C-alpha positions as CSV (number, residue, x, y, z in Angstrom):
1,M,-61.2,243.3,250.6
2,I,-61.4,239.9,252.2
3,K,-57.9,238.0,251.8
4,M,-58.6,234.9,253.7
5,F,-61.3,232.6,253.4
6,K,-61.6,231.9,257.1
7,E,-62.1,235.9,257.4
8,L,-65.3,235.3,255.8
9,L,-66.5,232.7,258.0
10,T,-65.5,234.9,261.0
11,M,-67.6,237.4,260.0
12,T,-70.6,235.6,258.9
13,Q,-70.5,234.6,262.4
14,E,-70.3,237.5,264.2
15,Q,-73.5,238.6,262.3
16,S,-76.4,239.6,264.3
17,N,-78.5,236.8,262.1
18,P,-77.4,233.4,261.1
19,Q,-76.3,233.3,257.6
20,R,-75.8,231.0,254.6
21,L,-73.2,231.1,252.2
22,L,-74.0,231.1,248.7
23,L,-71.6,229.7,246.5
24,L,-71.3,229.6,242.9
25,F,-67.8,227.6,241.2
26,A,-67.0,229.1,237.9
27,K,-64.6,228.3,234.8
28,A,-62.5,230.6,233.3
29,E,-61.8,230.7,229.2
30,A,-59.0,233.4,228.3
31,S,-59.5,234.4,225.1
32,N,-56.5,236.3,224.0
33,T,-53.8,234.0,225.7
34,K,-50.9,235.3,224.4
35,K,-50.9,238.3,226.7
36,S,-49.9,238.1,230.1
37,K,-52.0,236.9,232.8
38,K,-52.6,240.0,234.2
39,H,-53.7,241.5,230.8
40,Q,-56.1,238.5,229.8
41,R,-59.5,238.8,228.8
42,G,-62.1,236.2,228.6
43,T,-65.3,234.8,229.5
44,I,-66.4,233.1,233.0
45,S,-69.2,230.8,233.1
46,P,-70.9,229.1,235.8
47,V,-70.4,225.2,236.9
48,M,-71.8,224.6,239.7
49,C,-73.8,226.2,242.8
50,V,-74.0,225.1,246.5
51,D,-75.5,226.8,249.3
52,K,-74.2,226.3,253.2
53,L,-74.2,227.2,256.4
54,P,-70.9,228.3,257.6
55,E,-70.6,225.8,260.1
56,E,-70.6,223.4,257.5
57,I,-67.4,224.3,256.0
58,S,-64.2,223.3,258.2
59,T,-61.8,224.9,256.0
60,F,-61.0,226.5,252.5
61,A,-59.1,223.2,251.3
62,T,-62.0,220.9,252.9
63,L,-64.4,222.9,250.5
64,V,-61.9,222.9,247.3
65,K,-61.7,218.8,248.1
66,E,-65.8,218.8,248.2
67,A,-66.2,220.6,245.0
68,D,-63.4,218.8,243.1
69,A,-64.8,215.2,243.9
70,I,-68.1,216.8,242.1
71,N,-66.5,218.5,239.4
72,K,-62.6,219.6,239.0
73,D,-63.4,221.8,235.9
74,W,-63.9,225.1,237.9
75,D,-61.1,228.0,238.3
76,F,-62.9,230.7,240.7
77,I,-65.7,230.4,243.6
78,F,-67.9,233.3,243.8
79,I,-69.4,233.9,247.4
80,A,-72.2,235.6,248.8
81,S,-74.2,235.7,251.9
82,L,-77.7,235.4,252.6
83,S,-79.2,236.5,256.3
84,G,-81.8,235.0,258.2
85,E,-84.5,236.5,260.3
86,E,-85.5,236.2,264.0
87,G,-82.2,233.9,264.9
88,Q,-83.1,231.4,262.3
89,A,-80.2,230.5,259.2
90,P,-82.1,231.1,256.0
91,S,-83.3,227.4,254.5
92,T,-82.1,225.8,251.0
93,E,-85.3,226.6,249.6
94,D,-84.9,230.5,250.4
95,A,-81.1,230.5,249.1
96,E,-82.7,229.3,245.7
97,P,-83.6,232.4,244.3
98,F,-80.6,234.0,245.3
99,L,-78.4,230.9,243.6
100,N,-80.2,231.6,240.3
101,K,-79.5,235.5,240.4
102,M,-75.4,234.5,241.1
103,V,-75.9,232.2,238.0
104,N,-77.5,234.7,235.9
105,D,-74.8,237.9,237.0
106,I,-71.9,235.6,236.2
107,E,-73.6,234.7,232.7
108,T,-74.2,238.5,231.9
109,G,-71.1,240.3,233.8
110,N,-73.7,242.2,235.9
111,G,-73.5,243.0,239.7
112,M,-70.1,240.7,239.7
113,G,-68.5,243.2,242.2
114,R,-71.0,242.1,245.1
115,Y,-69.3,238.8,245.3
116,V,-66.1,237.9,247.0
117,I,-63.9,235.7,244.8
118,F,-61.1,233.4,245.2
119,D,-59.2,231.0,242.9
120,K,-58.6,227.3,244.2
121,D,-55.6,228.6,245.8
122,E,-57.5,230.7,248.0
123,N,-56.0,234.1,246.5
124,P,-58.8,236.7,246.3
125,I,-59.5,238.0,242.6
126,E,-60.7,241.1,241.8
127,L,-62.2,241.1,238.3
128,A,-62.1,243.9,235.8
129,I,-65.4,243.9,234.0
130,N,-65.1,245.4,230.3
131,D,-68.2,245.9,227.7
């Protein structure tokens, strides 16, 4: 599991083809707040999403600051990478259907294990999906 955002950026730069990062910011809402944080249940809802080239992101803190300037009401960032072809990074238009899939995955709870997830403090998150 990737433990630091910087590791993720490094990995994208080591790929044979340029990458585009797909970033979905989501809000968590606990449904049983009386339990410890480790055992809370709840829902996760998409708030906003964006695609960026890895070189457009200098640090995790900068990414958080940029996101908060648009909407502070998020708790987690879900990240995927889209690979380019023949030395060309995917375009924003190429990324759009994949961002839509991410939104759908978060809303339905399907396939969420394919994403790298961090909280606002850059802590890696593992989600337990229960039916």
